[in-house]
HTML snippet that shows the backbone in 3Dmol.js (N, CA, C, O; Angstrom):
<script src="https://3Dmol.org/build/3Dmol-min.js"></script>
<div id="view" style="width:600px;height:400px;position:relative"></div>
<script>
const pdb = `
ATOM      1  N   MET A   1     -17.963 -64.774 -57.291  1.00  0.00           N
ATOM      2  CA  MET A   1     -17.613 -64.444 -55.924  1.00  0.00           C
ATOM      3  C   MET A   1     -16.659 -65.518 -55.389  1.00  0.00           C
ATOM      4  O   MET A   1     -16.938 -66.713 -55.489  1.00  0.00           O
ATOM      5  N   LYS A   2     -15.546 -65.085 -54.828  1.00  0.00           N
ATOM      6  CA  LYS A   2     -14.563 -66.020 -54.297  1.00  0.00           C
ATOM      7  C   LYS A   2     -15.093 -66.677 -53.030  1.00  0.00           C
ATOM      8  O   LYS A   2     -15.808 -66.065 -52.237  1.00  0.00           O
ATOM      9  N   SER A   3     -14.718 -67.944 -52.866  1.00  0.00           N
ATOM     10  CA  SER A   3     -15.097 -68.600 -51.619  1.00  0.00           C
ATOM     11  C   SER A   3     -14.126 -68.190 -50.524  1.00  0.00           C
ATOM     12  O   SER A   3     -12.955 -67.918 -50.789  1.00  0.00           O
ATOM     13  N   LYS A   4     -14.612 -68.147 -49.307  1.00  0.00           N
ATOM     14  CA  LYS A   4     -13.802 -67.741 -48.168  1.00  0.00           C
ATOM     15  C   LYS A   4     -13.024 -68.941 -47.637  1.00  0.00           C
ATOM     16  O   LYS A   4     -13.521 -70.067 -47.673  1.00  0.00           O
ATOM     17  N   PRO A   5     -11.790 -68.706 -47.138  1.00  0.00           N
ATOM     18  CA  PRO A   5     -11.073 -69.792 -46.480  1.00  0.00           C
ATOM     19  C   PRO A   5     -11.883 -70.276 -45.279  1.00  0.00           C
ATOM     20  O   PRO A   5     -12.451 -69.473 -44.540  1.00  0.00           O
ATOM     21  N   LYS A   6     -11.932 -71.607 -45.090  1.00  0.00           N
ATOM     22  CA  LYS A   6     -12.709 -72.124 -43.975  1.00  0.00           C
ATOM     23  C   LYS A   6     -12.185 -73.477 -43.540  1.00  0.00           C
ATOM     24  O   LYS A   6     -11.437 -74.139 -44.261  1.00  0.00           O
ATOM     25  N   VAL A   7     -12.592 -73.869 -42.354  1.00  0.00           N
ATOM     26  CA  VAL A   7     -12.279 -75.184 -41.819  1.00  0.00           C
ATOM     27  C   VAL A   7     -13.538 -75.695 -41.125  1.00  0.00           C
ATOM     28  O   VAL A   7     -14.282 -74.931 -40.511  1.00  0.00           O
ATOM     29  N   LYS A   8     -13.759 -77.006 -41.237  1.00  0.00           N
ATOM     30  CA  LYS A   8     -14.896 -77.631 -40.554  1.00  0.00           C
ATOM     31  C   LYS A   8     -14.351 -78.559 -39.483  1.00  0.00           C
ATOM     32  O   LYS A   8     -13.422 -79.327 -39.730  1.00  0.00           O
ATOM     33  N   LYS A   9     -14.926 -78.488 -38.303  1.00  0.00           N
ATOM     34  CA  LYS A   9     -14.567 -79.362 -37.190  1.00  0.00           C
ATOM     35  C   LYS A   9     -15.818 -80.066 -36.704  1.00  0.00           C
ATOM     36  O   LYS A   9     -16.895 -79.473 -36.632  1.00  0.00           O
ATOM     37  N   ARG A  10     -15.661 -81.341 -36.370  1.00  0.00           N
ATOM     38  CA  ARG A  10     -16.795 -82.082 -35.819  1.00  0.00           C
ATOM     39  C   ARG A  10     -16.935 -81.761 -34.340  1.00  0.00           C
ATOM     40  O   ARG A  10     -15.964 -81.426 -33.661  1.00  0.00           O
ATOM     41  N   GLY A  11     -18.149 -81.869 -33.866  1.00  0.00           N
ATOM     42  CA  GLY A  11     -18.427 -81.647 -32.459  1.00  0.00           C
ATOM     43  C   GLY A  11     -19.646 -82.439 -32.039  1.00  0.00           C
ATOM     44  O   GLY A  11     -20.291 -83.108 -32.847  1.00  0.00           O
ATOM     45  N   ILE A  12     -19.943 -82.345 -30.754  1.00  0.00           N
ATOM     46  CA  ILE A  12     -21.128 -83.016 -30.213  1.00  0.00           C
ATOM     47  C   ILE A  12     -21.765 -82.101 -29.182  1.00  0.00           C
ATOM     48  O   ILE A  12     -21.070 -81.431 -28.417  1.00  0.00           O
ATOM     49  N   VAL A  13     -23.076 -82.077 -29.167  1.00  0.00           N
ATOM     50  CA  VAL A  13     -23.790 -81.268 -28.185  1.00  0.00           C
ATOM     51  C   VAL A  13     -23.698 -82.004 -26.846  1.00  0.00           C
ATOM     52  O   VAL A  13     -24.321 -83.048 -26.651  1.00  0.00           O
ATOM     53  N   GLU A  14     -22.910 -81.440 -25.931  1.00  0.00           N
ATOM     54  CA  GLU A  14     -22.728 -82.072 -24.621  1.00  0.00           C
ATOM     55  C   GLU A  14     -23.952 -81.908 -23.737  1.00  0.00           C
ATOM     56  O   GLU A  14     -24.398 -82.848 -23.080  1.00  0.00           O
ATOM     57  N   LYS A  15     -24.487 -80.684 -23.737  1.00  0.00           N
ATOM     58  CA  LYS A  15     -25.680 -80.460 -22.927  1.00  0.00           C
ATOM     59  C   LYS A  15     -26.452 -79.260 -23.432  1.00  0.00           C
ATOM     60  O   LYS A  15     -25.913 -78.373 -24.095  1.00  0.00           O
ATOM     61  N   VAL A  16     -27.730 -79.261 -23.098  1.00  0.00           N
ATOM     62  CA  VAL A  16     -28.619 -78.137 -23.376  1.00  0.00           C
ATOM     63  C   VAL A  16     -28.853 -77.448 -22.042  1.00  0.00           C
ATOM     64  O   VAL A  16     -29.256 -78.076 -21.063  1.00  0.00           O
ATOM     65  N   ILE A  17     -28.592 -76.141 -22.019  1.00  0.00           N
ATOM     66  CA  ILE A  17     -28.639 -75.371 -20.770  1.00  0.00           C
ATOM     67  C   ILE A  17     -29.877 -74.481 -20.766  1.00  0.00           C
ATOM     68  O   ILE A  17     -30.035 -73.624 -21.636  1.00  0.00           O
ATOM     69  N   PRO A  18     -30.760 -74.689 -19.777  1.00  0.00           N
ATOM     70  CA  PRO A  18     -31.951 -73.840 -19.703  1.00  0.00           C
ATOM     71  C   PRO A  18     -31.559 -72.391 -19.421  1.00  0.00           C
ATOM     72  O   PRO A  18     -30.517 -72.140 -18.815  1.00  0.00           O
ATOM     73  N   PRO A  19     -32.371 -71.450 -19.847  1.00  0.00           N
ATOM     74  CA  PRO A  19     -32.052 -70.042 -19.596  1.00  0.00           C
ATOM     75  C   PRO A  19     -32.129 -69.715 -18.105  1.00  0.00           C
ATOM     76  O   PRO A  19     -32.926 -70.292 -17.366  1.00  0.00           O
ATOM     77  N   VAL A  20     -31.276 -68.772 -17.681  1.00  0.00           N
ATOM     78  CA  VAL A  20     -31.312 -68.342 -16.274  1.00  0.00           C
ATOM     79  C   VAL A  20     -32.488 -67.407 -16.016  1.00  0.00           C
ATOM     80  O   VAL A  20     -32.886 -67.197 -14.870  1.00  0.00           O
ATOM     81  N   HIS A  21     -33.032 -66.858 -17.076  1.00  0.00           N
ATOM     82  CA  HIS A  21     -34.204 -65.977 -16.976  1.00  0.00           C
ATOM     83  C   HIS A  21     -35.099 -66.280 -18.181  1.00  0.00           C
ATOM     84  O   HIS A  21     -34.591 -66.530 -19.274  1.00  0.00           O
ATOM     85  N   PRO A  22     -36.414 -66.262 -17.999  1.00  0.00           N
ATOM     86  CA  PRO A  22     -37.322 -66.605 -19.106  1.00  0.00           C
ATOM     87  C   PRO A  22     -37.145 -65.763 -20.374  1.00  0.00           C
ATOM     88  O   PRO A  22     -37.493 -66.216 -21.464  1.00  0.00           O
ATOM     89  N   SER A  23     -36.612 -64.552 -20.245  1.00  0.00           N
ATOM     90  CA  SER A  23     -36.439 -63.701 -21.424  1.00  0.00           C
ATOM     91  C   SER A  23     -35.163 -64.029 -22.204  1.00  0.00           C
ATOM     92  O   SER A  23     -34.949 -63.499 -23.294  1.00  0.00           O
ATOM     93  N   LEU A  24     -34.317 -64.898 -21.650  1.00  0.00           N
ATOM     94  CA  LEU A  24     -33.060 -65.261 -22.305  1.00  0.00           C
ATOM     95  C   LEU A  24     -33.207 -66.586 -23.052  1.00  0.00           C
ATOM     96  O   LEU A  24     -34.056 -67.407 -22.705  1.00  0.00           O
ATOM     97  N   PRO A  25     -32.372 -66.793 -24.087  1.00  0.00           N
ATOM     98  CA  PRO A  25     -32.485 -68.036 -24.863  1.00  0.00           C
ATOM     99  C   PRO A  25     -31.820 -69.222 -24.177  1.00  0.00           C
ATOM    100  O   PRO A  25     -30.903 -69.059 -23.372  1.00  0.00           O
ATOM    101  N   GLU A  26     -32.290 -70.398 -24.504  1.00  0.00           N
ATOM    102  CA  GLU A  26     -31.650 -71.640 -24.099  1.00  0.00           C
ATOM    103  C   GLU A  26     -30.301 -71.722 -24.821  1.00  0.00           C
ATOM    104  O   GLU A  26     -30.163 -71.204 -25.929  1.00  0.00           O
ATOM    105  N   LYS A  27     -29.310 -72.368 -24.203  1.00  0.00           N
ATOM    106  CA  LYS A  27     -27.979 -72.502 -24.796  1.00  0.00           C
ATOM    107  C   LYS A  27     -27.674 -73.963 -25.091  1.00  0.00           C
ATOM    108  O   LYS A  27     -28.183 -74.862 -24.421  1.00  0.00           O
ATOM    109  N   ALA A  28     -26.842 -74.191 -26.096  1.00  0.00           N
ATOM    110  CA  ALA A  28     -26.323 -75.523 -26.398  1.00  0.00           C
ATOM    111  C   ALA A  28     -24.816 -75.467 -26.187  1.00  0.00           C
ATOM    112  O   ALA A  28     -24.139 -74.610 -26.754  1.00  0.00           O
ATOM    113  N   GLN A  29     -24.292 -76.376 -25.376  1.00  0.00           N
ATOM    114  CA  GLN A  29     -22.846 -76.462 -25.165  1.00  0.00           C
ATOM    115  C   GLN A  29     -22.307 -77.527 -26.103  1.00  0.00           C
ATOM    116  O   GLN A  29     -22.723 -78.684 -26.058  1.00  0.00           O
ATOM    117  N   ILE A  30     -21.367 -77.115 -26.958  1.00  0.00           N
ATOM    118  CA  ILE A  30     -20.813 -77.998 -27.974  1.00  0.00           C
ATOM    119  C   ILE A  30     -19.341 -78.243 -27.695  1.00  0.00           C
ATOM    120  O   ILE A  30     -18.575 -77.297 -27.508  1.00  0.00           O
ATOM    121  N   ALA A  31     -18.941 -79.512 -27.665  1.00  0.00           N
ATOM    122  CA  ALA A  31     -17.536 -79.882 -27.534  1.00  0.00           C
ATOM    123  C   ALA A  31     -16.983 -80.064 -28.947  1.00  0.00           C
ATOM    124  O   ALA A  31     -17.472 -80.897 -29.710  1.00  0.00           O
ATOM    125  N   VAL A  32     -15.969 -79.282 -29.286  1.00  0.00           N
ATOM    126  CA  VAL A  32     -15.373 -79.309 -30.612  1.00  0.00           C
ATOM    127  C   VAL A  32     -14.186 -80.280 -30.614  1.00  0.00           C
ATOM    128  O   VAL A  32     -13.242 -80.120 -29.840  1.00  0.00           O
ATOM    129  N   GLU A  33     -14.245 -81.287 -31.491  1.00  0.00           N
ATOM    130  CA  GLU A  33     -13.143 -82.239 -31.604  1.00  0.00           C
ATOM    131  C   GLU A  33     -11.896 -81.522 -32.112  1.00  0.00           C
ATOM    132  O   GLU A  33     -11.999 -80.545 -32.853  1.00  0.00           O
ATOM    133  N   ASP A  34     -10.743 -81.994 -31.725  1.00  0.00           N
ATOM    134  CA  ASP A  34      -9.446 -81.466 -32.154  1.00  0.00           C
ATOM    135  C   ASP A  34      -9.128 -80.082 -31.595  1.00  0.00           C
ATOM    136  O   ASP A  34      -8.122 -79.492 -31.988  1.00  0.00           O
ATOM    137  N   ALA A  35      -9.937 -79.551 -30.704  1.00  0.00           N
ATOM    138  CA  ALA A  35      -9.631 -78.264 -30.075  1.00  0.00           C
ATOM    139  C   ALA A  35      -8.793 -78.524 -28.822  1.00  0.00           C
ATOM    140  O   ALA A  35      -8.831 -79.617 -28.258  1.00  0.00           O
ATOM    141  N   ASP A  36      -8.036 -77.509 -28.391  1.00  0.00           N
ATOM    142  CA  ASP A  36      -7.270 -77.640 -27.150  1.00  0.00           C
ATOM    143  C   ASP A  36      -8.211 -77.962 -26.005  1.00  0.00           C
ATOM    144  O   ASP A  36      -9.341 -77.476 -25.956  1.00  0.00           O
ATOM    145  N   HIS A  37      -7.736 -78.785 -25.088  1.00  0.00           N
ATOM    146  CA  HIS A  37      -8.565 -79.284 -23.989  1.00  0.00           C
ATOM    147  C   HIS A  37      -9.309 -78.174 -23.237  1.00  0.00           C
ATOM    148  O   HIS A  37     -10.509 -78.299 -22.993  1.00  0.00           O
ATOM    149  N   LEU A  38      -8.627 -77.108 -22.874  1.00  0.00           N
ATOM    150  CA  LEU A  38      -9.264 -76.041 -22.084  1.00  0.00           C
ATOM    151  C   LEU A  38     -10.203 -75.158 -22.899  1.00  0.00           C
ATOM    152  O   LEU A  38     -10.941 -74.352 -22.332  1.00  0.00           O
ATOM    153  N   TYR A  39     -10.183 -75.300 -24.215  1.00  0.00           N
ATOM    154  CA  TYR A  39     -10.975 -74.406 -25.074  1.00  0.00           C
ATOM    155  C   TYR A  39     -11.931 -75.153 -25.987  1.00  0.00           C
ATOM    156  O   TYR A  39     -12.398 -74.596 -26.981  1.00  0.00           O
ATOM    157  N   ARG A  40     -12.224 -76.377 -25.674  1.00  0.00           N
ATOM    158  CA  ARG A  40     -13.006 -77.175 -26.612  1.00  0.00           C
ATOM    159  C   ARG A  40     -14.510 -76.933 -26.543  1.00  0.00           C
ATOM    160  O   ARG A  40     -15.216 -77.239 -27.505  1.00  0.00           O
ATOM    161  N   GLU A  41     -15.021 -76.395 -25.439  1.00  0.00           N
ATOM    162  CA  GLU A  41     -16.468 -76.163 -25.343  1.00  0.00           C
ATOM    163  C   GLU A  41     -16.832 -74.743 -25.765  1.00  0.00           C
ATOM    164  O   GLU A  41     -16.199 -73.767 -25.363  1.00  0.00           O
ATOM    165  N   ILE A  42     -17.866 -74.668 -26.581  1.00  0.00           N
ATOM    166  CA  ILE A  42     -18.446 -73.365 -26.916  1.00  0.00           C
ATOM    167  C   ILE A  42     -19.930 -73.427 -26.583  1.00  0.00           C
ATOM    168  O   ILE A  42     -20.538 -74.497 -26.600  1.00  0.00           O
ATOM    169  N   ARG A  43     -20.499 -72.279 -26.284  1.00  0.00           N
ATOM    170  CA  ARG A  43     -21.943 -72.199 -26.010  1.00  0.00           C
ATOM    171  C   ARG A  43     -22.569 -71.225 -26.977  1.00  0.00           C
ATOM    172  O   ARG A  43     -22.080 -70.115 -27.186  1.00  0.00           O
ATOM    173  N   ILE A  44     -23.661 -71.669 -27.560  1.00  0.00           N
ATOM    174  CA  ILE A  44     -24.384 -70.849 -28.530  1.00  0.00           C
ATOM    175  C   ILE A  44     -25.863 -70.856 -28.172  1.00  0.00           C
ATOM    176  O   ILE A  44     -26.336 -71.738 -27.456  1.00  0.00           O
ATOM    177  N   ASP A  45     -26.589 -69.858 -28.681  1.00  0.00           N
ATOM    178  CA  ASP A  45     -28.042 -69.901 -28.543  1.00  0.00           C
ATOM    179  C   ASP A  45     -28.533 -71.161 -29.245  1.00  0.00           C
ATOM    180  O   ASP A  45     -28.101 -71.465 -30.357  1.00  0.00           O
ATOM    181  N   ASN A  46     -29.417 -71.878 -28.612  1.00  0.00           N
ATOM    182  CA  ASN A  46     -29.914 -73.127 -29.182  1.00  0.00           C
ATOM    183  C   ASN A  46     -31.089 -72.846 -30.105  1.00  0.00           C
ATOM    184  O   ASN A  46     -32.208 -73.303 -29.871  1.00  0.00           O
ATOM    185  N   THR A  47     -30.813 -72.088 -31.154  1.00  0.00           N
ATOM    186  CA  THR A  47     -31.823 -71.742 -32.152  1.00  0.00           C
ATOM    187  C   THR A  47     -31.214 -71.909 -33.529  1.00  0.00           C
ATOM    188  O   THR A  47     -30.253 -71.219 -33.871  1.00  0.00           O
ATOM    189  N   LEU A  48     -31.752 -72.803 -34.312  1.00  0.00           N
ATOM    190  CA  LEU A  48     -31.320 -73.013 -35.684  1.00  0.00           C
ATOM    191  C   LEU A  48     -32.529 -72.813 -36.582  1.00  0.00           C
ATOM    192  O   LEU A  48     -33.668 -72.774 -36.116  1.00  0.00           O
ATOM    193  N   GLU A  49     -32.266 -72.689 -37.866  1.00  0.00           N
ATOM    194  CA  GLU A  49     -33.346 -72.484 -38.820  1.00  0.00           C
ATOM    195  C   GLU A  49     -33.151 -73.421 -40.003  1.00  0.00           C
ATOM    196  O   GLU A  49     -32.053 -73.508 -40.553  1.00  0.00           O
ATOM    197  N   THR A  50     -34.206 -74.119 -40.394  1.00  0.00           N
ATOM    198  CA  THR A  50     -34.143 -74.999 -41.556  1.00  0.00           C
ATOM    199  C   THR A  50     -34.169 -74.163 -42.830  1.00  0.00           C
ATOM    200  O   THR A  50     -34.400 -72.955 -42.785  1.00  0.00           O
ATOM    201  N   GLU A  51     -33.931 -74.815 -43.965  1.00  0.00           N
ATOM    202  CA  GLU A  51     -33.940 -74.106 -45.251  1.00  0.00           C
ATOM    203  C   GLU A  51     -35.269 -73.420 -45.533  1.00  0.00           C
ATOM    204  O   GLU A  51     -35.306 -72.384 -46.196  1.00  0.00           O
ATOM    205  N   ASP A  52     -36.364 -73.993 -45.033  1.00  0.00           N
ATOM    206  CA  ASP A  52     -37.678 -73.376 -45.276  1.00  0.00           C
ATOM    207  C   ASP A  52     -38.098 -72.406 -44.171  1.00  0.00           C
ATOM    208  O   ASP A  52     -39.251 -71.977 -44.125  1.00  0.00           O
ATOM    209  N   GLY A  53     -37.144 -72.053 -43.263  1.00  0.00           N
ATOM    210  CA  GLY A  53     -37.413 -71.027 -42.260  1.00  0.00           C
ATOM    211  C   GLY A  53     -37.987 -71.518 -40.951  1.00  0.00           C
ATOM    212  O   GLY A  53     -38.286 -70.711 -40.071  1.00  0.00           O
ATOM    213  N   LYS A  54     -38.148 -72.821 -40.799  1.00  0.00           N
ATOM    214  CA  LYS A  54     -38.701 -73.371 -39.567  1.00  0.00           C
ATOM    215  C   LYS A  54     -37.646 -73.335 -38.449  1.00  0.00           C
ATOM    216  O   LYS A  54     -36.496 -73.712 -38.671  1.00  0.00           O
ATOM    217  N   LYS A  55     -38.035 -72.888 -37.264  1.00  0.00           N
ATOM    218  CA  LYS A  55     -37.135 -72.826 -36.108  1.00  0.00           C
ATOM    219  C   LYS A  55     -37.026 -74.212 -35.476  1.00  0.00           C
ATOM    220  O   LYS A  55     -38.033 -74.879 -35.238  1.00  0.00           O
ATOM    221  N   VAL A  56     -35.792 -74.633 -35.210  1.00  0.00           N
ATOM    222  CA  VAL A  56     -35.529 -75.910 -34.555  1.00  0.00           C
ATOM    223  C   VAL A  56     -34.431 -75.709 -33.522  1.00  0.00           C
ATOM    224  O   VAL A  56     -33.802 -74.652 -33.482  1.00  0.00           O
ATOM    225  N   LYS A  57     -34.192 -76.731 -32.673  1.00  0.00           N
ATOM    226  CA  LYS A  57     -33.101 -76.643 -31.703  1.00  0.00           C
ATOM    227  C   LYS A  57     -32.379 -77.974 -31.623  1.00  0.00           C
ATOM    228  O   LYS A  57     -32.919 -79.017 -31.989  1.00  0.00           O
ATOM    229  N   LEU A  58     -31.152 -77.918 -31.139  1.00  0.00           N
ATOM    230  CA  LEU A  58     -30.310 -79.105 -31.029  1.00  0.00           C
ATOM    231  C   LEU A  58     -30.707 -79.953 -29.833  1.00  0.00           C
ATOM    232  O   LEU A  58     -31.193 -79.445 -28.823  1.00  0.00           O
ATOM    233  N   LYS A  59     -30.489 -81.273 -29.967  1.00  0.00           N
ATOM    234  CA  LYS A  59     -30.716 -82.208 -28.869  1.00  0.00           C
ATOM    235  C   LYS A  59     -29.358 -82.582 -28.280  1.00  0.00           C
ATOM    236  O   LYS A  59     -28.337 -82.518 -28.965  1.00  0.00           O
ATOM    237  N   GLU A  60     -29.353 -82.973 -27.002  1.00  0.00           N
ATOM    238  CA  GLU A  60     -28.124 -83.446 -26.373  1.00  0.00           C
ATOM    239  C   GLU A  60     -27.597 -84.657 -27.138  1.00  0.00           C
ATOM    240  O   GLU A  60     -28.367 -85.485 -27.625  1.00  0.00           O
ATOM    241  N   GLN A  61     -26.280 -84.743 -27.233  1.00  0.00           N
ATOM    242  CA  GLN A  61     -25.542 -85.812 -27.920  1.00  0.00           C
ATOM    243  C   GLN A  61     -25.661 -85.752 -29.441  1.00  0.00           C
ATOM    244  O   GLN A  61     -25.219 -86.673 -30.128  1.00  0.00           O
ATOM    245  N   ALA A  62     -26.249 -84.685 -29.975  1.00  0.00           N
ATOM    246  CA  ALA A  62     -26.354 -84.553 -31.427  1.00  0.00           C
ATOM    247  C   ALA A  62     -24.975 -84.260 -32.022  1.00  0.00           C
ATOM    248  O   ALA A  62     -24.259 -83.398 -31.513  1.00  0.00           O
ATOM    249  N   PRO A  63     -24.594 -84.967 -33.094  1.00  0.00           N
ATOM    250  CA  PRO A  63     -23.346 -84.628 -33.781  1.00  0.00           C
ATOM    251  C   PRO A  63     -23.562 -83.354 -34.604  1.00  0.00           C
ATOM    252  O   PRO A  63     -24.609 -83.185 -35.230  1.00  0.00           O
ATOM    253  N   VAL A  64     -22.576 -82.466 -34.600  1.00  0.00           N
ATOM    254  CA  VAL A  64     -22.674 -81.200 -35.327  1.00  0.00           C
ATOM    255  C   VAL A  64     -21.365 -80.913 -36.043  1.00  0.00           C
ATOM    256  O   VAL A  64     -20.351 -81.551 -35.757  1.00  0.00           O
ATOM    257  N   GLU A  65     -21.372 -79.972 -36.959  1.00  0.00           N
ATOM    258  CA  GLU A  65     -20.178 -79.444 -37.599  1.00  0.00           C
ATOM    259  C   GLU A  65     -20.069 -77.981 -37.229  1.00  0.00           C
ATOM    260  O   GLU A  65     -21.045 -77.234 -37.301  1.00  0.00           O
ATOM    261  N   VAL A  66     -18.860 -77.573 -36.828  1.00  0.00           N
ATOM    262  CA  VAL A  66     -18.579 -76.173 -36.534  1.00  0.00           C
ATOM    263  C   VAL A  66     -17.729 -75.661 -37.689  1.00  0.00           C
ATOM    264  O   VAL A  66     -16.680 -76.233 -37.990  1.00  0.00           O
ATOM    265  N   VAL A  67     -18.173 -74.592 -38.336  1.00  0.00           N
ATOM    266  CA  VAL A  67     -17.462 -74.044 -39.489  1.00  0.00           C
ATOM    267  C   VAL A  67     -16.871 -72.689 -39.102  1.00  0.00           C
ATOM    268  O   VAL A  67     -17.577 -71.794 -38.637  1.00  0.00           O
ATOM    269  N   ILE A  68     -15.546 -72.559 -39.308  1.00  0.00           N
ATOM    270  CA  ILE A  68     -14.856 -71.289 -39.093  1.00  0.00           C
ATOM    271  C   ILE A  68     -14.536 -70.755 -40.475  1.00  0.00           C
ATOM    272  O   ILE A  68     -13.885 -71.428 -41.274  1.00  0.00           O
ATOM    273  N   GLU A  69     -14.997 -69.537 -40.756  1.00  0.00           N
ATOM    274  CA  GLU A  69     -14.846 -68.957 -42.085  1.00  0.00           C
ATOM    275  C   GLU A  69     -14.366 -67.523 -41.937  1.00  0.00           C
ATOM    276  O   GLU A  69     -14.811 -66.810 -41.037  1.00  0.00           O
ATOM    277  N   ALA A  70     -13.447 -67.086 -42.825  1.00  0.00           N
ATOM    278  CA  ALA A  70     -12.899 -65.730 -42.746  1.00  0.00           C
ATOM    279  C   ALA A  70     -12.799 -65.126 -44.141  1.00  0.00           C
ATOM    280  O   ALA A  70     -12.697 -65.842 -45.138  1.00  0.00           O
ATOM    281  N   ASP A  71     -12.829 -63.807 -44.195  1.00  0.00           N
ATOM    282  CA  ASP A  71     -12.590 -63.120 -45.462  1.00  0.00           C
ATOM    283  C   ASP A  71     -11.144 -63.362 -45.872  1.00  0.00           C
ATOM    284  O   ASP A  71     -10.274 -63.519 -45.016  1.00  0.00           O
ATOM    285  N   GLN A  72     -10.886 -63.392 -47.159  1.00  0.00           N
ATOM    286  CA  GLN A  72      -9.545 -63.635 -47.683  1.00  0.00           C
ATOM    287  C   GLN A  72      -8.537 -62.635 -47.112  1.00  0.00           C
ATOM    288  O   GLN A  72      -7.413 -63.015 -46.784  1.00  0.00           O
ATOM    289  N   ASP A  73      -8.926 -61.355 -46.989  1.00  0.00           N
ATOM    290  CA  ASP A  73      -7.979 -60.346 -46.486  1.00  0.00           C
ATOM    291  C   ASP A  73      -7.749 -60.439 -44.976  1.00  0.00           C
ATOM    292  O   ASP A  73      -6.965 -59.663 -44.429  1.00  0.00           O
ATOM    293  N   SER A  74      -8.411 -61.364 -44.302  1.00  0.00           N
ATOM    294  CA  SER A  74      -8.201 -61.583 -42.872  1.00  0.00           C
ATOM    295  C   SER A  74      -7.290 -62.778 -42.603  1.00  0.00           C
ATOM    296  O   SER A  74      -7.169 -63.223 -41.462  1.00  0.00           O
ATOM    297  N   THR A  75      -6.651 -63.299 -43.651  1.00  0.00           N
ATOM    298  CA  THR A  75      -5.789 -64.471 -43.510  1.00  0.00           C
ATOM    299  C   THR A  75      -4.413 -64.199 -44.108  1.00  0.00           C
ATOM    300  O   THR A  75      -4.246 -63.283 -44.914  1.00  0.00           O
ATOM    301  N   VAL A  76      -3.427 -65.004 -43.705  1.00  0.00           N
ATOM    302  CA  VAL A  76      -2.079 -64.964 -44.281  1.00  0.00           C
ATOM    303  C   VAL A  76      -1.672 -66.397 -44.605  1.00  0.00           C
ATOM    304  O   VAL A  76      -2.177 -67.333 -43.986  1.00  0.00           O
ATOM    305  N   PRO A  77      -0.779 -66.580 -45.551  1.00  0.00           N
ATOM    306  CA  PRO A  77      -0.319 -67.943 -45.842  1.00  0.00           C
ATOM    307  C   PRO A  77       0.355 -68.567 -44.623  1.00  0.00           C
ATOM    308  O   PRO A  77       1.007 -67.869 -43.846  1.00  0.00           O
ATOM    309  N   GLN A  78       0.199 -69.875 -44.455  1.00  0.00           N
ATOM    310  CA  GLN A  78       0.862 -70.548 -43.344  1.00  0.00           C
ATOM    311  C   GLN A  78       2.360 -70.389 -43.505  1.00  0.00           C
ATOM    312  O   GLN A  78       2.881 -70.368 -44.619  1.00  0.00           O
ATOM    313  N   GLY A  79       3.056 -70.275 -42.360  1.00  0.00           N
ATOM    314  CA  GLY A  79       4.504 -70.124 -42.394  1.00  0.00           C
ATOM    315  C   GLY A  79       4.942 -68.683 -42.221  1.00  0.00           C
ATOM    316  O   GLY A  79       6.120 -68.428 -41.971  1.00  0.00           O
ATOM    317  N   LYS A  80       4.024 -67.731 -42.348  1.00  0.00           N
ATOM    318  CA  LYS A  80       4.369 -66.328 -42.113  1.00  0.00           C
ATOM    319  C   LYS A  80       4.539 -66.109 -40.619  1.00  0.00           C
ATOM    320  O   LYS A  80       3.812 -66.689 -39.811  1.00  0.00           O
ATOM    321  N   SER A  81       5.494 -65.277 -40.257  1.00  0.00           N
ATOM    322  CA  SER A  81       5.730 -64.998 -38.840  1.00  0.00           C
ATOM    323  C   SER A  81       4.808 -63.894 -38.356  1.00  0.00           C
ATOM    324  O   SER A  81       4.174 -63.202 -39.152  1.00  0.00           O
ATOM    325  N   LYS A  82       4.742 -63.736 -37.027  1.00  0.00           N
ATOM    326  CA  LYS A  82       3.902 -62.679 -36.440  1.00  0.00           C
ATOM    327  C   LYS A  82       4.355 -61.310 -36.918  1.00  0.00           C
ATOM    328  O   LYS A  82       3.515 -60.451 -37.188  1.00  0.00           O
ATOM    329  N   SER A  83       5.654 -61.082 -37.031  1.00  0.00           N
ATOM    330  CA  SER A  83       6.139 -59.765 -37.448  1.00  0.00           C
ATOM    331  C   SER A  83       5.738 -59.452 -38.888  1.00  0.00           C
ATOM    332  O   SER A  83       5.478 -58.295 -39.218  1.00  0.00           O
ATOM    333  N   ASP A  84       5.686 -60.475 -39.750  1.00  0.00           N
ATOM    334  CA  ASP A  84       5.219 -60.260 -41.118  1.00  0.00           C
ATOM    335  C   ASP A  84       3.763 -59.839 -41.141  1.00  0.00           C
ATOM    336  O   ASP A  84       3.377 -58.971 -41.924  1.00  0.00           O
ATOM    337  N   ARG A  85       2.937 -60.460 -40.273  1.00  0.00           N
ATOM    338  CA  ARG A  85       1.518 -60.113 -40.219  1.00  0.00           C
ATOM    339  C   ARG A  85       1.336 -58.690 -39.687  1.00  0.00           C
ATOM    340  O   ARG A  85       0.490 -57.951 -40.188  1.00  0.00           O
ATOM    341  N   ALA A  86       2.116 -58.299 -38.681  1.00  0.00           N
ATOM    342  CA  ALA A  86       1.983 -56.977 -38.070  1.00  0.00           C
ATOM    343  C   ALA A  86       2.337 -55.871 -39.060  1.00  0.00           C
ATOM    344  O   ALA A  86       1.780 -54.775 -38.990  1.00  0.00           O
ATOM    345  N   CYS A  87       3.267 -56.153 -39.988  1.00  0.00           N
ATOM    346  CA  CYS A  87       3.682 -55.153 -40.965  1.00  0.00           C
ATOM    347  C   CYS A  87       2.755 -55.080 -42.161  1.00  0.00           C
ATOM    348  O   CYS A  87       2.898 -54.212 -43.022  1.00  0.00           O
ATOM    349  N   GLY A  88       1.797 -56.004 -42.205  1.00  0.00           N
ATOM    350  CA  GLY A  88       0.863 -56.008 -43.316  1.00  0.00           C
ATOM    351  C   GLY A  88       1.430 -56.667 -44.553  1.00  0.00           C
ATOM    352  O   GLY A  88       0.895 -56.469 -45.644  1.00  0.00           O
ATOM    353  N   SER A  89       2.490 -57.443 -44.426  1.00  0.00           N
ATOM    354  CA  SER A  89       3.110 -58.135 -45.562  1.00  0.00           C
ATOM    355  C   SER A  89       2.313 -59.329 -45.984  1.00  0.00           C
ATOM    356  O   SER A  89       2.694 -60.024 -46.926  1.00  0.00           O
TER     357      SER A  89
END
`;
const viewer = $3Dmol.createViewer("view");
viewer.addModel(pdb, "pdb");
viewer.setStyle({}, {cartoon: {color: "spectrum"}});
viewer.zoomTo();
viewer.render();
</script>
């Protein structure tokens, strides 16, 4: 099986946000290093799972890695123009 193209970015958990309603999950706000200033924060459900299936959550100021991964057919070589991508080249 081919590996998917991916990039890893470092980040830090800026804050843990309590749910606005008890039925909703707690959120973790993560600042992604090297991201554009206005787009560097992402929020995710603060629920992770260990290898043995145990549920855990992130703490504030925890260092994290954000992994962006895509299928091979969802990428184009760098240097291709937008018009090349639109034509399916």
